[in-house]
VMD Tcl script that draws the C-alpha trace (Angstrom):
set ca {
  {20.02 62.06 -72.17}
  {22.55 60.37 -74.40}
  {24.90 59.62 -71.53}
  {22.16 57.59 -69.84}
  {21.80 55.49 -73.01}
  {25.55 54.96 -73.04}
  {25.54 53.85 -69.42}
  {22.69 51.40 -70.05}
  {24.61 50.11 -73.05}
  {27.74 49.62 -70.95}
  {25.70 47.67 -68.40}
  {24.13 45.51 -71.11}
  {27.55 44.78 -72.61}
  {28.83 43.91 -69.15}
  {25.93 41.53 -68.63}
  {26.64 39.75 -71.90}
  {30.36 39.49 -71.22}
  {29.78 38.10 -67.72}
  {27.47 35.48 -69.20}
  {30.08 34.54 -71.79}
  {32.92 34.37 -69.29}
  {31.00 32.23 -66.80}
  {29.09 29.84 -69.04}
  {30.49 29.66 -72.54}
  {34.27 30.06 -72.31}
  {36.17 27.18 -70.72}
  {39.69 28.66 -70.88}
  {40.36 30.18 -67.48}
  {42.78 32.87 -68.68}
  {40.46 34.14 -71.40}
  {37.48 33.87 -69.08}
  {39.16 35.91 -66.35}
  {40.29 38.60 -68.80}
  {36.76 38.80 -70.21}
  {35.30 39.03 -66.69}
  {37.74 41.82 -65.83}
  {36.73 43.78 -68.93}
  {33.05 43.27 -68.14}
  {33.49 44.50 -64.57}
  {35.24 47.58 -65.92}
  {32.25 48.20 -68.23}
  {29.93 47.70 -65.26}
  {31.81 50.23 -63.13}
  {31.85 52.77 -65.98}
  {28.12 52.26 -66.51}
  {27.45 52.71 -62.80}
  {29.52 55.89 -62.55}
  {27.91 57.47 -65.60}
  {24.44 56.58 -64.30}
  {25.28 58.18 -60.96}
  {26.43 61.27 -62.88}
  {23.08 61.42 -64.66}
  {21.07 60.95 -61.47}
  {22.91 63.51 -59.39}
  {23.19 66.23 -62.05}
  {19.66 66.14 -63.35}
}
mol new
graphics top color blue
foreach p $ca { graphics top sphere $p radius 0.5 }
foreach p [lrange $ca 0 end-1] q [lrange $ca 1 end] { graphics top cylinder $p $q radius 0.2 }
display resetview
């Protein structure tokens, strides 16, 4: 159960970071690094959610 909360948290963090990188940060280098980190969080959240779905 806790791993599903972690995966939802990773996806929420990824959503916030994508919003920041696209709309609030004007520096392209910082914005691209932040987008890369958020996509990594999104992939981790997806993989952990798939783990929960297929093992339950």
